[in-house]
VMD Tcl script that draws the C-alpha trace (Angstrom):
set ca {
  {9.01 -13.68 -0.38}
  {7.92 -10.97 -2.78}
  {9.43 -7.74 -3.94}
  {7.01 -4.81 -4.15}
  {8.00 -2.29 -6.78}
  {6.68 1.27 -6.67}
  {7.70 4.39 -8.57}
  {11.21 5.11 -7.36}
  {12.17 1.82 -5.73}
  {11.21 -1.48 -4.20}
  {11.02 -3.38 -0.91}
  {11.04 -7.06 0.01}
  {8.30 -8.44 2.25}
  {6.48 -11.68 2.93}
  {4.39 -13.21 0.15}
  {1.11 -13.04 2.06}
  {1.80 -9.45 3.13}
  {2.56 -8.39 -0.45}
  {-0.63 -10.07 -1.66}
  {-2.66 -8.29 1.05}
  {-1.13 -4.92 0.06}
  {-2.11 -5.51 -3.57}
  {-5.66 -6.54 -2.66}
  {-6.13 -3.54 -0.37}
  {-4.71 -1.17 -3.01}
  {-7.21 -2.58 -5.51}
  {-10.10 -2.18 -3.04}
  {-9.11 1.43 -2.35}
  {-8.87 2.16 -6.07}
  {-12.38 0.78 -6.59}
  {-13.63 3.02 -3.76}
  {-11.71 6.05 -5.05}
  {-9.88 6.34 -1.73}
  {-6.33 6.36 -0.44}
  {-4.70 5.17 2.76}
  {-1.26 4.93 4.31}
  {-0.22 1.44 5.35}
  {2.70 0.26 7.44}
  {4.28 -3.14 6.72}
  {7.40 -5.03 7.76}
  {10.12 -5.27 5.11}
  {13.51 -6.96 4.89}
  {16.45 -4.58 4.90}
  {20.17 -5.15 4.33}
  {21.24 -8.56 5.61}
  {17.64 -9.54 6.36}
  {17.27 -6.89 9.07}
  {13.60 -6.20 9.91}
  {12.49 -2.67 8.95}
  {9.15 -0.90 8.51}
  {7.90 0.79 5.35}
  {4.94 3.09 4.87}
  {3.11 3.33 1.56}
  {0.45 5.68 0.27}
  {-1.82 3.37 -1.70}
  {-5.12 3.74 -3.45}
  {-6.48 5.49 -6.49}
  {-3.16 6.13 -8.22}
  {-1.19 3.19 -6.82}
  {1.43 1.87 -9.18}
  {2.56 -1.32 -7.49}
  {4.05 -4.47 -8.94}
  {4.56 -7.61 -6.85}
  {7.17 -10.17 -7.97}
  {7.97 -13.50 -6.32}
  {11.66 -13.77 -5.46}
  {13.87 -16.53 -4.01}
  {13.92 -16.76 -0.23}
  {17.07 -14.84 0.68}
  {15.93 -14.59 4.28}
  {13.23 -16.43 6.25}
  {9.68 -15.65 5.07}
  {8.49 -12.41 6.63}
  {5.25 -13.01 8.52}
  {3.28 -10.58 10.68}
  {-0.21 -12.00 11.33}
  {-1.59 -8.79 12.90}
  {-0.69 -6.67 9.87}
  {-1.92 -9.32 7.46}
  {-5.27 -9.57 9.28}
  {-5.55 -5.76 9.47}
  {-4.96 -5.31 5.71}
  {-7.37 -8.11 4.79}
  {-10.11 -6.69 7.02}
  {-9.67 -3.20 5.58}
  {-9.79 -4.54 2.02}
  {-13.06 -6.36 2.70}
  {-14.88 -4.01 5.02}
  {-14.70 -0.70 3.25}
  {-14.74 0.84 6.71}
  {-12.56 3.82 6.06}
  {-13.08 7.53 6.44}
  {-12.89 8.93 2.92}
  {-10.07 11.33 2.25}
  {-11.37 14.83 1.59}
  {-10.19 14.80 -2.03}
  {-12.12 11.61 -2.87}
  {-15.56 13.06 -2.30}
  {-17.66 13.57 -5.39}
  {-18.76 17.08 -4.42}
  {-15.26 18.58 -4.15}
  {-14.59 21.18 -6.82}
  {-11.04 20.95 -8.17}
  {-8.86 24.02 -7.78}
  {-8.39 26.20 -10.82}
  {-4.90 27.21 -11.91}
  {-5.74 30.89 -11.44}
  {-6.36 30.14 -7.71}
  {-2.60 29.85 -7.14}
  {0.13 32.49 -6.95}
  {2.98 31.86 -9.37}
}
mol new
graphics top color blue
foreach p $ca { graphics top sphere $p radius 0.5 }
foreach p [lrange $ca 0 end-1] q [lrange $ca 1 end] { graphics top cylinder $p $q radius 0.2 }
display resetview
């Protein structure tokens, strides 16, 4: 099992799932893209929950191996999905990752 830390908290998930999240986050960072992923996590008393993460360019994730408090969390479909997305690069770029987008100027906003 691994604990994934992010700004503001952490979740516990399976070791292979945590590794796949980290690899996909790295791939997205290299592509200057972001994505929302959905993974299984262990809740109170080992109850199975779902967590969604926005990962990519500014991801601040840390993965730490922890003792098995509950059976290893395994979800082959999600693991395969994350690994394929990390390798393929087949993702529609988010609009703010395109090179030709001009950043907004502060005077464009009402204060």
